[in-house]
C-alpha positions in Angstrom: -11.9 16.4 56.9 -13.0 16.2 53.2 -12.5 12.9 51.5 -12.5 11.8 47.9 -15.8 10.5 46.5 -15.6 8.0 43.5 -18.1 9.1 40.9 -19.4 8.0 37.5 -20.3 10.3 34.6 -21.6 9.7 31.1 -18.9 9.8 28.5 -18.5 12.8 26.2 -19.1 15.3 28.9 -18.1 18.9 28.5 -14.7 19.6 30.1 -14.6 21.3 33.5 -18.4 21.4 33.9 -18.6 21.0 37.7 -21.4 19.7 39.9 -21.4 21.7 43.1 -23.5 22.2 46.2 -22.9 25.1 48.5 -26.2 25.3 50.2 -25.9 26.0 53.9 -28.8 25.4 56.2 -29.2 25.3 59.9 -30.8 22.0 60.8 -31.6 19.9 63.9 -29.0 17.3 64.8 -31.2 14.4 63.8 -31.6 15.9 60.3 -27.9 16.6 60.1 -27.2 12.9 61.0 -29.6 11.8 58.2 -27.8 13.9 55.7 -24.5 12.7 56.9 -25.6 9.0 56.5 -26.8 9.8 52.9 -23.4 11.3 52.2 -21.6 8.2 53.5 -23.7 6.0 51.1 -22.9 8.3 48.2 -19.2 8.1 49.1 -19.3 4.3 49.1 -21.1 4.2 45.7 -24.3 2.8 47.2 -26.6 5.0 45.2 -29.8 3.0 45.3 -29.6 2.9 49.1 -28.7 6.6 49.2 -31.7 7.4 47.0 -34.0 5.3 49.3 -32.8 7.0 52.4 -33.1 10.5 50.7 -36.7 9.7 49.6 -37.6 8.8 53.2 -35.9 12.1 54.4 -37.8 14.2 51.9 -41.1 12.5 52.7 -40.8 14.0 56.2 -39.6 17.4 54.9 -40.9 17.8 51.3 -39.8 21.4 51.1 -36.3 20.8 52.3 -34.0 22.2 49.5 -30.9 20.4 50.7 -32.5 17.0 50.7 -34.0 17.6 47.3 -30.7 18.8 45.9 -29.0 15.6 47.2 -31.7 13.6 45.4 -30.9 15.3 42.1 -27.2 14.6 42.7 -27.8 10.9 43.4 -30.0 10.6 40.3 -27.1 12.2 38.3 -24.7 9.6 39.7 -27.2 6.8 38.7 -27.2 8.0 35.1 -30.9 9.1 35.3 -30.4 12.6 33.7 -34.1 13.1 32.9 -35.1 12.6 36.5 -32.2 14.7 37.8 -33.2 17.5 35.4 -36.8 17.4 36.8 -35.5 17.7 40.4 -33.2 20.6 39.7 -35.8 22.4 37.5 -38.3 22.2 40.4 -35.7 23.6 42.8 -35.1 26.6 40.5 -38.8 27.3 40.6 -39.2 27.0 44.4 -35.8 28.6 45.2 -34.9 30.9 42.3 -32.4 32.7 44.6 -30.1 29.6 44.8 -27.4 29.3 42.0 -26.4 25.7 42.4 -29.5 24.0 40.9 -29.0 26.2 37.8 -25.4 25.1 37.5 -26.3 21.5 37.8 -29.0 21.8 35.2 -26.3 23.3 32.9 -24.1 20.2 33.5 -26.8 17.8 32.6 -27.9 19.8 29.5 -24.2 20.0 28.3 -23.8 16.3 28.7 -26.8 16.0 26.3 -25.2 18.6 23.9 -28.0 21.0 24.6 -25.6 23.9 24.9 -28.1 26.7 24.4 -30.1 25.4 27.4 -26.9 25.0 29.4 -25.9 28.6 28.6 -29.3 29.9 29.7 -29.1 28.0 33.0 -25.6 29.3 33.7 -26.6 32.9 33.0 -29.3 32.5 35.5 -26.8 31.1 38.1 -24.6 34.1 37.5 -27.5 36.6 37.7 -28.5 35.0 41.0 -25.0 34.9 42.4 -22.6 37.3 40.4 -19.6 36.0 42.3 -20.2 32.3 41.5 -16.8 31.4 39.9 -17.8 27.8 38.9 -20.7 29.1 36.8 -18.4 31.6 35.0 -15.9 28.7 34.2 -18.7 26.5 33.0 -20.2 29.3 30.9 -16.8 29.7 29.2 -16.7 26.0 28.4 -20.2 26.2 26.9 -19.3 29.1 24.8 -16.3 27.1 23.6 -18.5 24.2 22.6 -20.9 26.6 20.8 -18.0 28.2 19.0 -16.8 24.8 17.9 -20.2 24.0 16.4 -20.4 27.3 14.6 -16.9 27.0 13.1 -17.6 23.4 12.1 -20.8 24.6 10.3 -18.9 27.3 8.6 -16.4 24.7 7.2 -19.3 22.5 6.0 -20.6 25.5 4.0 -17.1 26.6 2.8 -14.4 24.0 3.2 -11.8 26.5 1.8 -12.3 28.9 4.7 -8.8 28.7 6.3 -9.6 31.2 9.0 -12.5 29.1 10.3 -10.3 26.0 10.1 -7.6 27.7 12.3 -10.2 28.9 14.8 -11.7 25.5 15.0 -8.3 24.0 15.7 -7.7 26.5 18.5 -11.1 25.8 20.1 -10.6 22.0 19.9 -7.1 22.4 21.5 -8.7 24.4 24.3 -11.4 21.9 24.9 -9.0 19.0 24.8 -6.9 20.5 27.6 -9.9 20.5 29.9 -9.8 16.8 30.9 -7.7 13.8 30.0 -9.6 10.9 28.3 -11.2 8.7 31.0 -10.6 11.1 33.8 -13.3 11.4 36.4 -14.2 14.4 38.6 -13.5 14.2 42.3 -15.8 15.0 45.1 -15.5 16.1 48.7 -18.0 15.8 51.5 -18.0 17.8 54.7 -18.9 16.0 57.9 -22.3 16.7 59.6 -22.3 20.0 61.4 -23.2 20.7 65.0 -26.7 22.0 65.6 -25.6 25.6 65.7 -23.6 25.4 62.5 -24.7 24.9 58.9 -24.7 21.5 57.3 -22.4 21.4 54.3 -23.0 18.7 51.6 -20.8 17.4 48.8 -18.9 19.4 46.2 -17.9 17.5 43.1 -15.2 18.9 40.8 -13.3 18.1 37.7 -9.8 19.3 36.6 -10.0 22.8 35.4 -8.9 23.9 31.9 -6.0 26.1 31.4 -8.1 28.8 29.8 -8.8 32.0 31.7 -12.4 32.6 32.5 -13.3 36.3 32.0 -16.3 37.4 34.1 -19.1 39.1 32.4 -18.5 42.9 32.8 -21.4 45.0 34.1 -23.1 47.3 31.6 -21.3 50.7 31.3 -22.9 53.5 33.3 -24.9 56.0 31.3 -22.8 59.0 30.3 -23.3 62.2 32.1 -24.3 65.0 29.8 -23.2 68.5 30.8 -24.6 71.7 29.4 -22.1 74.5 28.7 -22.8 77.6 30.7 -24.3 80.5 28.9 -21.7 83.3 28.6 -22.5 86.3 30.8 -23.7 89.4 29.0 -21.6 92.6 29.6 -23.1 94.9 32.1 -24.7 98.0 30.7 -23.1 101.3 31.5 -26.0 102.4 33.6 -26.1 99.2 35.6 -23.9 97.7 38.2 -22.4 94.3 37.5 -24.6 91.6 39.0 -23.2 90.2 42.2 -22.4 86.5 42.1 -24.7 84.6 44.4 -22.9 82.2 46.7 -24.4 78.7 47.0 -24.2 77.6 50.6 -22.5 74.2 51.0 -24.7 71.3 52.1 -24.3 70.8 55.8 -22.8 67.4 56.8 -25.9 66.9 59.0 -28.1 66.8 55.9 -26.1 63.9 54.4 -26.3 62.0 57.7 -30.0 62.6 57.8 -30.5 61.4 54.2 -28.5 58.3 54.9 -30.6 57.7 58.0 -33.7 57.9 55.8 -32.3 55.4 53.4 -31.4 52.9 56.1 -34.9 53.3 57.6 -36.3 52.6 54.1 -34.3 49.3 53.8 -35.2 48.2 57.3 -38.9 49.0 56.6 -38.7 46.8 53.5 -37.2 43.9 55.4 -39.8 44.4 58.2 -42.7 44.3 55.7 -41.2 41.1 54.2 -40.9 39.5 57.7 -44.5 40.4 58.5 -45.6 39.0 55.2 -47.3 42.3 54.5 -47.2 42.0 50.7 -48.8 45.3 50.0 -46.3 47.2 52.2 -43.4 45.1 50.8 -44.3 45.9 47.2 -44.7 49.6 48.0 -41.0 49.8 48.6 -40.3 49.2 44.9 -40.1 52.1 42.4 -42.4 52.2 39.3 -39.3 51.6 37.1 -38.0 48.7 39.2 -35.8 46.4 37.1 -37.5 43.1 37.5 -35.4 39.8 37.1 -34.9 38.6 33.5 -37.1 41.5 32.2 -40.2 39.8 33.7 -43.4 41.8 33.4 -44.0 43.9 36.6 -47.4 42.3 37.2 -46.1 38.8 36.8 -43.2 39.6 39.2 -45.5 41.0 41.8 -47.7 37.9 41.5 -44.7 35.6 41.9 -43.5 37.6 45.0 -46.9 37.4 46.6 -47.2 33.7 46.1 -43.7 33.1 47.6 -44.3 35.4 50.6 -47.8 34.0 51.3 -46.5 30.4 51.6 -47.4 28.9 55.0 -45.0 29.4 57.9 -43.1 32.2 59.4 -40.3 34.0 57.8 -37.7 36.4 59.3 -35.6 38.8 57.2 -33.0 41.0 58.8 -30.3 43.3 57.4 -26.9 44.1 58.9 -23.6 45.8 58.1 -25.4 48.4 56.0 -23.2 50.7 53.9 -24.8 53.6 51.9 -23.2 55.4 48.9 -25.1 58.5 48.1 -25.1 60.3 44.8 -27.8 63.0 44.6 -31.2 61.4 44.5 -29.8 57.9 44.0 -28.2 55.7 46.6 -26.4 52.3 46.5 -26.9 50.2 49.6 -24.8 47.1 50.4 -25.6 44.9 53.4 -25.8 41.3 54.7 -29.3 39.8 54.4 -30.2 37.0 56.8 -33.3 35.0 55.8 -34.9 32.3 57.9 -37.9 30.1 57.4 -39.0 26.6 58.2 -37.1 25.2 55.3 -34.3 27.7 54.6 -31.7 29.6 56.6 -29.3 31.6 54.5 -27.1 34.6 54.8 -25.8 36.5 51.7 -24.6 39.9 50.6 -27.1 42.0 48.8 -27.2 45.3 47.0 -30.1 47.7 46.5 -30.1 50.8 44.3 -32.7 53.3 45.6 -34.0 56.5 44.1 -35.8 59.4 45.8 -39.4 59.7 44.4 -42.3 61.5 46.0 -40.3 62.2 49.2 -39.6 58.4 49.6 -36.6 56.2 48.9 -37.7 53.4 46.6 -35.9 50.3 45.3 -35.0 50.6 41.6 -32.5 47.6 41.4 -32.0 44.5 43.6 -29.2 42.0 43.2 -27.3 39.4 45.2 -23.7 40.3 46.1 
């Protein structure tokens, strides 16, 4: 049963910036008990003891993402933002697929009024997990702060600008409704899970502002250009009108066969990943693959090779595959299960594949 956690935050924090952890890992019971003990210490406000126990836990499992995340959370509670930022930054480097460390970095940056850095971190959280509602809400608050600063600067340059004054008042009213002076966020902690279930750690929240958070809309699809048909020339008197050629409809079996090829391509991609066959894994990506954050293709391939080549076995499987076919392009949605020595996760994933050279290759890859 979740219980309230007393917490402390630096004053002047951005309203409704939430610190959250939604990492789910399958762990042995002994490890789950260790994490549960740490949570109890956090709940009782014994942060130095919690930090000491967390450091001992991480010493035995230095790659454990959950333990490291807890350490960053404890350092935040102890008003050691620089150390917490270092922890969360390293987590984003080692586990760029997890949105929570990005969100917590944004919280810390916003508390330091580094709103541009906070915005960048939240955009990364959303890119990693497009359905992460907390990140959208936090991003709205960061935009509100940035807008407040911009309107304030406009008034410094032109104090007679009544439009800017009105907008600044609206923004300040919006921000002031986020939290009451002196209010503190609440936190909940799930009890330690059984060995066969994931261990869930604390989720800390603040009262949410009344403003509506509008998710970032995906870019519009490229328009389809159609070419008008050339008017038919009248038949000459000495010639018979040309007969209209009938185009046979595509048999249903062809569609099923194509979908089967696409499913096989996705399964082959997952199999190459599981075997840690980097060359085969990378061969599943199209030459125009859209790399994350516009990263150079060579740099992205190097980063993927380093991650896949890390010591230890990995297992990647796909399930609940759904294929939407549109000519030589297909959108494939499925559940991806990833398991390694330090991470066990399950998440929805979408791949956009194109037919090239008789093969189906990945052009886009995203979570959700």
